[in-house]
N, C-alpha and C positions, 0 to 999 in steps of 0.2 A: 360610575355609570348608572345612566338612565336610559329606562328601556323609551322614548317616542316615537308618537306616530310623525310622520316625514310624508314631504310634498312630492308625488315623483313627475304626474305630470298636470294636466290640462284641457276639458272639449267645452266646448258648447256644440249646441245647435239654434236653429233661427225657423219658422217658416214661411216656406218661399214669399207668399206675397206680405210685402216690405206699404202699409198707407200714410202719408202722410200728412199731414192737419190738412193744405187741401183740399184731396181728397175725400178722409172726413168730413172736411165741413162744405161734401155738398147732400150729406145726405142723415146730418147733425147741425142744428144750432147754432155754430162757432163759426169761428175766424183764427186761423193759424196763427195770428196780432194774439190773439185775446190768449189762444195755451199757452206761445212762448212763454208771455210778459205771465202770467202765472205760474207758468210751471217748467217751461226750459227745456220741452217735448216737441221736435220737430216731425219726429214717423216714428212708428209701430209697427210689429210685426204678428197680423193675423193668420191662425192657424186654419187649411183647408178641413175639408169633409172629409181626406184620408192620412191628417197629420194629428195627432191626439197627445197628451201630457207623457204614453209608455214611449213613442216612437218619438218623440221628438229628446226624451231624456235616452235610450236607447244609441241614438244620432252622439251624442253628449256624450255620451259611454264611452263608444267605441272610442272617438277624438282624444278624448282623456287617457285611453289609455293605449293608445298609438305615440301619446306625447311620450309617455311614463313608457314606453317600452315593454307594457308585461302583458302576457297572456291572460286573457277572458278567463280560461281554465285557472289560472292562478290567484284568480279571488275568493277572498272570504266571506265578503260580509259584505250588503248592496244596501244603506241606505237612502231611501229615495224623497224627497222636503217634495210635497207637493202640498192646496188647497184643493184642486183640482180633478180627483183621480179617470183614469178610464172606467173605473168601476166602483162602487161604493166598495167592496171587500171583492175578488181579492186583491192583494196591495198590489198596487201598482209597479212597486220592485220585481215582482215578481214573473209580471210580462216582460221586462228589461233581462230580467233572468234570463228565462227562457231564448230571448231574442237573441243573447248573446252566446244561447249553445252552449251556458252551465248549469251541472246536473245539479248539485247541489251544492247549495253555500247560504250565510242567513240571509234574508231578505225580505225586509218592511219597510212600509212607508211613514213618516213621522208628518205630525201637521201642529206644525206652528206661523201660518200662514208667512208671511214675506219673514219672521225671521229662522222658518223651516230648517235652511241650510246651516245656517249657526247651530238650531239645536242637534242638526244632525250629526253633524261635521267634530261638534262635541261626545258625541252621544261613543259615535264608531275613534273617537282618542283614547275615551274610560277602554273600549273594549281591546283598542292595539295593545296599550295600557299594562291592562290586567293579562295579557295572554290569550283574550279569547277568537283574536281577529291577526290576522298577520297582515292580508292584504286589501286594502278596503274600498270601493267606488261607493262617494258621496255627492249625488245629485239631487239638487232643483229641479222643477220642473215643473211647467204650468200650461194652460192654458185661460184664462180669466177673460176669450171676454166669451170664451161660453158661461161666464155668468153675469156678466153685466146687461146694464138695463140700459139700452141704446138710443134711450131716448131723454136720460139723462144726463144733462153734459159737464158738470161739474163733477163725475166718477165718470164714463165711459171714453174720455178724452186721455183722461192716466195709465191705463194699462194697458199692455202689451204680451204675448204666448214669447215661450224661449226656454231654451232651456243650457245649464253646468252643470258640468260638474268633475270632482280632480280625483283621483287615485292616489291614495295613501301605502305608507309602506311602514314598516320600524326598522330602527337605527336604536343601537344601543351608545347612547351619544356622551359628553357632558355637558357640565348645565354651563348651558349660556350658547349649545352648540348650536344647528340649523331643527324647525321641526317645528311646532307647538309648544308654547311654550306655556302658556295658561288661554284660560277662556273661563267666562260667565254667562249667567242664561236667568232671568228672572221671567214673574210673569205676574199681570193683577187682576181678573176677573172683574173687578168692579164697570171695565171700562168697554166691554159688550156692548153696549147702545152703540158705540161712538163710530165704530166701524168692524160691520158682521157682514154676512148673509141671512137674507130673508127666511132660508127656509131650509132641511135637512127630512133625512127617514124616518125620523121620533117625532117630527113634529109637520109639519104639512103634507110631508112624503114627494113633494118636488126639490128639488136644484134649490132655487131662489134664487134672486139677482143680490148683486153689492149692493149695500149701502154705509155709509158712510157720513161725517159730520168734519168737513174737511179741516175746518178752525182750530177746534179741538186737536184733530190728528196731527196740526203742526207743531201744536203748542208744546205736545208731550213729548212726539218725538225728540225734537232740541234736547229738551231736560234729560231726558230717557239715553237718548243717545252718547251726546257728553257726560255724563254720568258712570255709565257702563265702560268707557273708554278709559274713562282717570282713575275706575275699578278695579281693568283688568291687568292696564299698567303700570300696578300697584302692585300686582301677584305676581307682576314680571320682575318687580324690581326694574322699574327704568322706569324712565319720565317720558314727556310726549315727543322732547327734541329727539328722540334715539326713534322717532317714526319714520321709514325710508316711504313705506306709500301706504295709504288710508282707502279701504276698500270697502267704501258703504252700500246701502241697498238701497239702491234708485230710485226713491220714491220721485221726489222733487227736489226740482235742480236750487233752486230758495233752503231747504232744511239744508242742503247739500253747504250750501254758504253759512247758512248762520250756525252750523251748525260744528264747521271749521273754525270761523268768529271764534265764537265758543272757546273751542281748542285750544286757540292762536296755533292754529295751523295755517302753513302756507298754502294759497286756491292748487296752488302749482303740487300739490302733492297729495292730492286728493284726487282719484279717479272715479273719470267721470261717464258714463255711458247711456245719461240716461233720453237724451236730445236725442240718439241714434234706435234704442229699443223702449222707452216709456217705464213703466211700472211693469218689471216682470214677476212679481212677488220673492214666492222662493228663490227664482230661478236669478236672479240679482246681481247677487253674489257672484256667486260663481262666474255668469257672465260677464258679468266686469273683470274678473280674476282671470277670465281667460284672455280675455281682452288683453290686458296689459303687458301680463306674463311676453303671448304671442307676436306685441309690437316693442317689444324690449325693456319695455320702462322698468318691469320687474327686473331684477339681476342678480340672479344666487349672491347669497350674502345679507341681503333685504333684510330690514324688518318690515311685515306691512302686520297692521289691523284690520281686520273682517268685523265690520257690525250691519245691524242691521233690527228692526222694530219694527212690532204688524197687528193686529188684527188678536185681542182677547182683552187685554194687550199683552204683548210679548214682547223679547226682545233681549241681545245679548251679546256678546263681543269677545270674538279673539285672537288673540297674535300668537303668529309664527315667523316663522325665524327661514324665508329660500331654502 
């Protein structure tokens, strides 16, 4: 028997304000046709003044706890993946902890940009397997609208705000049973200049704005995502034909299509939410997962693969059976 982290429930949260391409075109030199053709994005959500990364994370966490039937006091680990924390410190995870009324548990943030949730769930899985934790909240939450250059139409149209969360538990199970079967993470810091924020406390003493060389990021994304998926499936002793659902980072519809073709996966097995939510960075994978769980596409027993790539570059994948 193997001690394994299992998925107990999912949840998500979006800001109140939805912004369509048409509305965005009123203030940005762009059009609905231009955005849809290049990205597949039709809508995104933008956080209001009273909505923050931590508040969205808390709402997503509550939804996941409710879906899991788990009380907040039973959580002993909170990992929040974000590149847009409420404060430089303390960790936004501790704000979520306090908002949920949890007096004491392990709580910290993970910063790996769009791959953040994959990094966070892998760490949580490791801690559960080791016995350091038994019930974990793993959250991806972002307010990327706060770090966008709204005069740069090549980047500002791509991103949105939101949060997604999962509750993980523990189960002693046989090989091949439900739970996280394998995960793999990578990073290559040589590509910092392709996707980054031009500020920070130790350099400019400012938050900075997002900068990206889109074509280069696209090329690396397709290659890296396909490679890590093949790698993690091999680790799990499975083949791509075993995949019921691929839940990828929602960066760009063209990246999703190109990755599916490279892997010879049917497009109808790929969960796509980028058209509705745009790129929500660390929130995009858990947000897409929650959508597919709640609309009934993902069913008990399904084999799903989560994957993402983000600035750094960082990238990773996780195989789990629901």
